[in-house]
N, C-alpha and C positions, 0 to 999 in steps of 0.2 A: 505495499499500499505505499503511495507517495506521499511524504511529507506535505500539511497544509500549507498551504502558499501563503505568505505574508502578502498584504493589501498596500497598496500604494505604489507612489513612484521610484524606483529606483536608488535613486538620486536621494531622492527625501527618507528614505531607508537610515542605508548610510550614515547621511548625517547624525539621525537620529537614534540609532539604532543602538550605541553603548547605555546601558543601564545600569542602575545603583549597584554597585558590586560586581560585573564585569568588566572593569577596564575604565582608563581615561582617555576622552578624546582627543588625545595630543593630536593624530593627523589634522583633522576640520579647523582645530584648534592656532597648529601652525601656519597655517593655508592663511587662515584669519588676521593673525596677528602683522606674517607678510605683508597681504592688502592692507591694514590699516596703517602702516609705517610708510608702505610705499604712496601711496594715493593720499595721504598728509601732506608729505614731500611736495608733490604735483598739485594740492591746492593750496599751500602755503605761497604760491609761486603769484598766485595773481590777490594774494591778502595781504598786500605790503601795509595796511594799517595795523596789522595784528601782530604782537609779537614773532618775531622769528623763534625756529623749532629749535630748541638746545637738549640737555641730555634730560632736564627736567620734564620736556614736553615728552620725549622720547620714552621714559618710564611713564610717563601716564597713561599714555597710548598704548604702552604692554602690558599694562594695569590690567586694562578690562578682558584682555587676551588669555592673560594668566588665571585670573580667576574663574571663567569659562573654561579651564579644566574639571571643575568643580563639579557645573550646574547639572549635572542628571543627580549630584546626590546631593548636593546642597544648594536647590533653585532658589531658595527665597534668599539669603544672604547673599550668595552669589549674583542676584538681578539690582540688591539696594549698593552692593560695592560695587557693582559695574557702575548702575548709576550718578552713586558718587564721584569716582573717579573722571567721568566726561565731566560731573558739573566743577571739580576740581579742575579739569582741562579749561572747559572754555571760561571760568571765572579768573585764570590768569592769563585770558588775552589772548592761548594761542590760535589759529587757524579753524577756522568751521572747515568738515571735510569727515572721512570714515570713523570720526570715534561714534559714531552714532551707529555704526553696522553693531561695535560690542554690545551696545543697549538696546537692537533689536534680536539680537542673537540671548542674548540673558533674559529679553521679556519671550520668547515665545519658548525655549526653555521653562521657565516657570507656568506660562498657562496650559502646555501639553502637560505637564506635570502638577495639576491640579489645583496651580496657586494663582489665580488669577485674581485676586485682590491686592497682592504684594504687588505684580509687576504692574496692577494701573496704579496703585499709591506710588512706585519707583520711579515711574515717567511722568505721575501727576507731581511729584519732589520736583523732578528736574527740569520741567517746566516753570514751573514754579520760581526755580531758584536762576535760572535764567530769565525771568521776567524783572527776578530783583537785582541781578547781576548789571542788567542792560539799561533799566532805567531808574533805580534810586541807587544802589553800591556803585556805581562804574569810576564814582569822583575816586575810591579806595581802592580800585583794581587796575593792573594793568592794559594798556597802553598809559602813559602816563598823556592828561590833555585830552583824554575820550572822552567823547560828546554823548548822552543818552542815544540809544540806539533807537531807530525810528520803530513805531506802533507797528504799523505797514508788516515787518519781517515777523510778530509772531504769527501773525496768520500762516504762513508754512510750515512753522514750525508745530501750531497746533494739528496743523493737516498731516502731519511724518507721524506723532505721537499717535493720534486716529488711525492711521493708517499700520501701525504696527500692532496697534491692538487687532485691529481688524481680520489683518494677515495673519495674528499667531490666532486667535478663534478662530477663525477660519482651518486652520490645519490640525486644531486643536477637534473642532468636530468632522474633520476629512479622519483623523485618525480612529474615534472613535467608530464612525464608519465603519472603516478596513477593521477594528478590533472584535465588532459587531460580526460583520460576515464570514470570519475565520471561525468565531464560536458558531455561528451558524455553518459552515461547512464541517466542522469538525463535530456537530451534533448530530446532523445528515449521514456524516463516513461511519459516526459510530448505531444509528439507527439502522442505515442499511449494512452494516459488518452484523447487527443482533438479527436482524429479520433473513439473511443468508444463512444464519447460523441455526435460526428456527427452523428452515425450508431444509438444509440439509439433517436436522436431526429429526425432521419428521418422515423426511423420506428413507433412512436411516432405518427408523422404528418400524415402517408399515414395512419395508422388505425383508427386515428380518422377522419382527412378526408374526407377521403371515407362515415362511418358507419353514422357520423353526417350531411353527405348531404344527405344521402338515408332517416336517419331520419327526417331531415327537410322538406326534401319533404312529407313525408307521412303524418309529424304530422299538416303542412298545407293541406292535405288532408281530413285528417278526420274532423280538424276543420271546413270545407268546409261542410262536409256530415252529419255531425255529430249530425243534424237536419232532414233533408233531407233524407238518405240514412244509416239509422242506421251501417246496416248490409258492407256496401263498408267503412263506419268508421271502426269499429271492426276489418274489414280486414288489415285497414291501421296503427291499435294499434298493433295489433302481427306481422307486418314488422318490425316496431319501436322496440317491444321487442326483435323480431329474433337477427335486428343488432345492438341492443343494448349489446345482450350477449354473438354477436360474435365480438366486440369490447372488453369488457370486459375482453373474454379470451387470443385475440390477448395482449391487454394490461398489464396483468397478464404474461402472459408468458417473454413481456419486464421484467419488471420489479422482476421477478424470480432470471434473468439473472444476474440480479446486485449485488440481495442477496448472488446468489451462484456462483461467477463466473468461482468456476474451476467445477460444475458439469455440464452433457448433459441437455439440456434442456427436459423439459417432454412430448411436443409435439413437432411434427415437424413442421421445418419451412414448408410456405406455399409457394406453388410453382404453377405453370402451371398449373398439374392435377385438382389445385382449381377453373378454368376458370367458368367453370359452376356455381358454387354459385356467381358470381363477374355478370354473367347475370342473375342470376335471382336475385341478390339484385340491381343492375339496370334495371331490368325491374319491379321491386317493387316502384322503383325510376319515370317509368313512360317512360325511356332510351331502345329505342330494341338495342340488341346489335348482330352482325351477325359477327360468327367465323370463319375462314379461314383456314386452318391449313395444310400445306404442306414440304413435306420432309418427312426423317428418323425420326424415332419415338424412336430413343435413347438414352438413359439417357444422362437428363443433370447436367452438374454439378450441387450440390447444392446453393453455393453463384450464381451462374450464374443463376438460374432456381429461387431463391428468387429474384434478382432485376428483372426479367423480368417480375413477376408476380405483384411488386409493380410498375414498370412504365404502363402495363397495367392497374392496378388501378386506379392507379394517374389520367392516362390520361382520363379512363371514370371518375373519378369525375371531372376532369376540365368539362367534355361537361357536364354532370348534372348541375353541377354551372353556365355553363359560355357562355353556347351554346345554340340559338334557336329551335337547332335540336334535336328533338325523338329518331334520329336513331344513333346508331356508327358501325364502322366495322374494325374489328379485324383479320387482315394479319400476322400470325407468319409460317416463312419459316427457317427451319430447315437444313441446310448445314453440314459438316463434320466436318468445320471449325469456325462456329457460327451460331448465331442463332439473323436473323433478325425478326423484331417486327414492324406494321406498323397501329398506328389505327388514324381511319380520321372519322369528323363531317362535317356533309354539313352545318352549319351555320345557319345565321348570329351569331355574338357574340351577348350576351342580355346584357352586359354592360361594361364597362374598354376594355383594349388591350385585345384581345383574345390571342395574345401571350404569355401578362403576363412575368414577374419576379418572379414571389413571391420565398415560400419557395417547392411549391410542382416543377416548372420544377426545379429550385434548386438542389433538392433532387433528382429527376430523372437523370441529368449530373454527379451528383456527384457519385451515383449507378455504371452510366456507364462506367463514367472515373476511378471510383476504379477496375473494371474487365480492364483496357483496352481496352472498347469498345467505341462510339462513338455516338451520339443523336442528334436529331435534329426536332427542331422544331418551327412551323411558323403558318403561314395563307398562305394558299393557292387562285391563282391566283383568283376562282372563288367563295371566299368568307370564304370557308371554313376554318378546322384546321386537320393542319397534324401530326403528332409525328412521328418520325421512327428513331429506336435503332440498332442499330450492336452489340452486344455482342459475344465476340469471347470464344467458347469451350476449348482451350486449353490455359489456364494462365499459364505465366514462376510464379515458383515458386520461392516467396520475399527470401534471404538469413537470 
């Protein structure tokens, strides 16, 4: 089985893949630090009225990326620390530029880790500090002789803050959607695995229970007649051989479907056309089966055909194992929209509850329910036992 795929674009998975405890995102942080340093150098060429980039400026520029190494482990302290280093850089009169990229990455990390308010507060405090420095505290801050900043520049700064928050929230929502999709895919895969496991269990139970019941009866007959009637014992052994060969063939078919799940089966699945074989096997076990079929002989969908065959097979197996009756009656009514089955025996039960609640009856109910049909099994008023099933012939397509 393939591992569940991780949602989202590959570049975003690489950028945000590191989770707490799995290592530091040093590759992306190193690239970011280089971009901030080089980009700030280019930006300073066109901002001659600002302070030139010196050692302290570069230290402040590197402080943000350095703290971003811990953005997945400690997103709240990192977002406030990065905002503080950016505010100190701007308050020192250094040129505007890529220093805000570190702030954007820190806010993104805080928001996608569930700390939305911390990111909002950090950006809000950074913007308030920028307003104070540009309009009231400029007299006490470098560069010397600087005047108040125009209020018009606060609009693009506020737009940048809103854009960072909006982009981070968008990514957070997308990450939650991808996580939900991964969970749904994993649940669907588990559900399909469970359904396949139940299907295989039903198939193996139906094949082995029926064949082993015939083998058990014939083995008892062979042991009883081994000395007194060797020919009859030989016939019993022949029946055992045929039943075991057929059971091995069907088990091999089920196992082949496990080994090569994508390939078509080598032999067709059994259907109602194999009812004569069931009648012969039941006769070998000492049970006479009367088959009465009514309705149109139109083709039956393969799944319905297999379920009908298995239901009849299990019902006859239960007669052999649990009923004192040596006669069973199978009635099949095929209508344009449904296939109705009825299997009766006159009883009485030889031991235990004739209705039972074992795997056989449970498997029959599961087969009928899977096709949207119904099944009813229980003791009749006269002491016999009846299994009645209704299987639709027009199943709804599952999306």
